[in-house]
N, C-alpha and C positions, 0 to 999 in steps of 0.2 A: 357632740354635731360635729357638722362641716358645715362650719363659719369664715366668712370674710368680708373681713368691714373695713369700707372707707373709711376718711377723715373727710366728711362733708361742708363742700367750698361755704354755701348759705350758711350752714350757722357757726364756719370755719367767720366769716366774716359777724355774723350779728354776734358772736361772743366778740367780739375784739367794738365792733363796732357801736353793739345796741341799736340802738331805732336808727340808728344813721344806715344801714348797713340796706338799705332798703331807698337810702336817698340821696347818695352821692357816692364819685369814687375816693377811696383809699388813701390816709394820708400818707405819707413815710414812715413812721412814725409804726402806724396799724398795719401796716405792709407785715416790717421788720414783726410784730405781733403776730401778728399770721404765720409767719415765716416757724416763728419758737415756737407758737400753740402744733403747726402740723409736724416738725419735727420731734414735739413729743409724742404726739399719735403716732408716727409711725415707729417711734420706740418702744411703743407701745402693742405696737401690734399691727396699726391698721396696712394693709397693702398700696394705698395710695391715695389719694385726693379724686374725689367727687364733682364736677360743677356742670353747669348750663348756662351761656350763654343766648337760646333757641328766645325769642322773641316772647316766644307763645309758652314758655313756666310763668303762670302769674299764681299769686296767695291768693288770699280771703280781698275778696274788692276790687280786681284785677290788680293788685300793688305787685311789682315785679319781686320773681325768688331774688334773695341780697345777691348770687352769685352773675345776673346782667349786668348788676351795674360797676364791677370789675373791670378793670382798663387793660392795654396788654403791658402796662408795668407792673402791675400787681398779677396778671398771668403767669408770664416769665419770671418771677419774683417767687413761687408757687414751684409753681415746674421747676426751678434752680434746687429749690429745699434739693425736691425728689431726686435730684445731682449730685449733690452736698451727703446725702444720705447715702448713697451708692442703691437704692433700692425704691422702690414702692411705682406705679402707673399710676397716668393721669387720665381719670377719662370722662370724658366728653359730648355733650350734649350740645355740640353747636350752630347741625348746618355744615352737609362738606363745603361750601364754597369755604370751607375756613380746616381743609386738609392743607391748605402751604401752611398753614399756622400754626397747625400738630407737628409738621414735616421739619418745620423751622425749631421747636421745641426740644423734637427727640435730637436733633443734628446738636445741639446747641449743650442738653444736659446726658445722651447716655441712655434717657430713661425708654420704657412702650408709652406712646400713644393710644390710647381707641377711644375712639367714635362712635356713636350711638347714635339710632336713631335715623339710620338710614332705607330707606322705606319708597316704595312705586308710588307716585302719583301718578294718577290717570292724567291730575292735567298738565302735567309735567312730568310727560315716560322717560324722557332721555335723562332727567338730571341725576337719579339713584344711578345711572351708568356713570354716568363723566363721575359724579363721586366714584364709585369704585375704582377707574379706571385713573384717578389719581392717588389715590392708595396701593396701589398694586406700583404706578409709577416711582412712590416715594421709599416702597420695598425693591424696587432695582436698584435703586443705588445706596440696595443696604443699611434704612432707616427701618425705627419697630411701629411701625405706625400703622392699626391697624384697624377692622370697621367692620361693626356689631348689623349686621341683618335683621328685619324682620322678617316673619317666616309665611305672613299672607298680613292685608293691609291694617293699618289700625284705624278702629273706627271710634267711633265718638255716639255717644249719646247725650243727649242733652234736650233743656227744655227753654222758651223763655225768658224763665226767670233765671235761668245760670248758658246765657249762648254762646257758649266758648269757642265753636268755630269762627264765630261772625268778629269775633275778636282781632284779627289781624285785616282786616275789610274796614277799609280808607271811609268809604262812607256809613258804616255805624260808629263811625266814633263821635258824632255826636250826643248818639245812643247812650252808647256806654257813660260818658259824663255824666250825660243825668243819672244813668241806673248808681254808679259809687257818689 
């Protein structure tokens, strides 16, 4: 089979931090252990690290995915592991406001950074074009920053028992507090 596997950041945090992975930032010792596990995954054939800090990525009962709690120190340390290994790509679903952060990681590590989830949003139609422009600018500066885009709009099917699209709206936060 033609398969390539990433080391998942949420799985990595959960392996190292257990139930604390969804509750707090990692300690220096935990980040060091994550680096060791990531290096082992790369040596075993993983093609990089996949992560997400997108605020809409939640697990059961609205608990944030572990990778969402990673601070900049943790992200830079894990990206540095790719640079130290001289292999791997960091694939991230962060939102384009983080193109500059991805660019800084690419500059520091020499490794490719791939941003996912750049989609057209009718409520903010210029955002996706600004994100692509930022990626193009990074490439013009010689940095390996790339973007994945959707060829069609992302749609969600939901019911009021699982109203995912409303999770981001401040007005719905009291309802979600009761729901959880």
